[in-house]
C-alpha positions in Angstrom: 81.6 -2.9 111.6 80.4 -2.8 114.8 76.7 -3.3 115.7 74.7 -0.4 117.9 72.6 -1.4 120.6 68.9 -0.4 120.2 69.7 2.6 123.0 72.7 4.1 120.7 70.2 3.9 118.0 67.6 5.9 119.5 70.3 8.6 121.2 71.4 8.8 117.5 68.0 9.3 116.1 67.3 12.2 118.8 70.5 13.6 118.1 69.5 14.0 114.3 66.1 15.4 115.4 67.7 17.9 118.2 70.3 19.1 114.8 67.2 19.0 113.2 65.1 21.8 115.8 67.8 24.1 117.1 69.2 24.1 113.3 72.9 23.5 115.0 75.3 21.0 113.7 74.9 17.5 115.4 78.4 17.7 117.1 77.1 20.7 119.1 76.9 20.9 122.6 73.6 21.9 123.2 72.3 19.6 120.5 73.8 16.5 122.7 72.4 18.0 126.3 68.6 18.5 124.1 69.1 14.5 122.3 70.1 12.8 125.8 67.2 15.0 127.8 64.4 13.8 125.1 65.7 10.0 125.5 65.3 10.6 129.1 62.0 11.7 129.2 61.2 8.8 126.1 62.3 6.2 129.0 60.5 7.7 131.7 57.1 7.3 129.3 58.0 4.2 128.6 58.4 2.9 132.2 55.2 4.7 132.7 53.9 2.0 129.9 55.4 -0.8 131.4 53.5 -0.1 134.7 56.2 1.0 136.6 56.2 3.9 139.0 58.0 7.4 138.1 59.2 9.6 140.3 56.8 12.8 139.4 59.6 15.0 140.5 61.8 14.1 138.1 59.4 14.4 135.4 59.4 17.9 136.2 63.0 18.7 136.6 63.1 16.8 133.1 60.7 18.7 131.6 62.4 21.8 133.1 65.3 20.8 131.5 63.7 20.4 127.8 62.4 24.0 128.1 65.9 25.6 129.3 67.4 23.9 126.8 65.2 24.8 124.1 65.1 28.1 125.0 69.2 28.1 125.1 69.0 28.8 121.2 68.2 31.8 119.7 65.3 31.9 117.2 66.7 31.7 113.8 64.8 34.2 111.3 65.1 33.6 107.7 64.9 36.9 105.6 64.6 37.6 102.1 65.0 40.7 100.1 64.6 41.3 96.5 65.9 44.8 95.1 64.2 45.8 92.1 65.3 48.7 89.8 63.5 52.0 89.1 60.6 54.0 90.7 57.8 52.2 91.7 54.3 53.3 90.8 52.2 50.3 91.9 52.6 47.0 94.0 51.6 44.1 92.8 51.4 43.0 96.3 49.7 44.9 98.7 48.3 47.3 96.4 50.1 50.5 97.3 49.9 53.1 94.9 52.5 56.0 94.3 49.2 58.8 93.7 47.8 57.7 96.6 48.2 60.6 99.3 48.7 59.1 103.0 47.9 63.1 104.8 47.6 66.4 104.1 51.3 67.6 104.2 52.9 64.6 103.4 55.5 64.3 101.3 55.7 61.8 98.2 57.6 58.6 98.7 60.7 58.6 96.4 
C-alpha cells in the first residue's frame, strides 16, 4: 500500500468537503477545482501565520475564483410532496378551514 503525503491527505479531505458542499460526486471537475482552490487559500493562510508575506492581489484572485466555483453549481432544493385522500375540511398545520370565505363572490375551494 502506498503512503500518501500530508499534502495529498489535505487535498483528498478538501475533495470530500467540496463534494459534500456542492452535492456532486468526488470525481466531478467542479469538485476538484473547488478543492484545489480551497487548498491554495489554506496554504496562503498558513504562509501568513508563519510570518511570510502573501501577495494580496493573489488572495483577492483566489477569493474571486472560490466564489465563482461555488456559484457555478446551481442550488438544489428538496421538495416533499404528500398526497392525501378525500376532501380536506380543516388543515391541522396552517388552520385553514373549508368553511371560511376568502372574499365576497369567491368560489368554494374543492
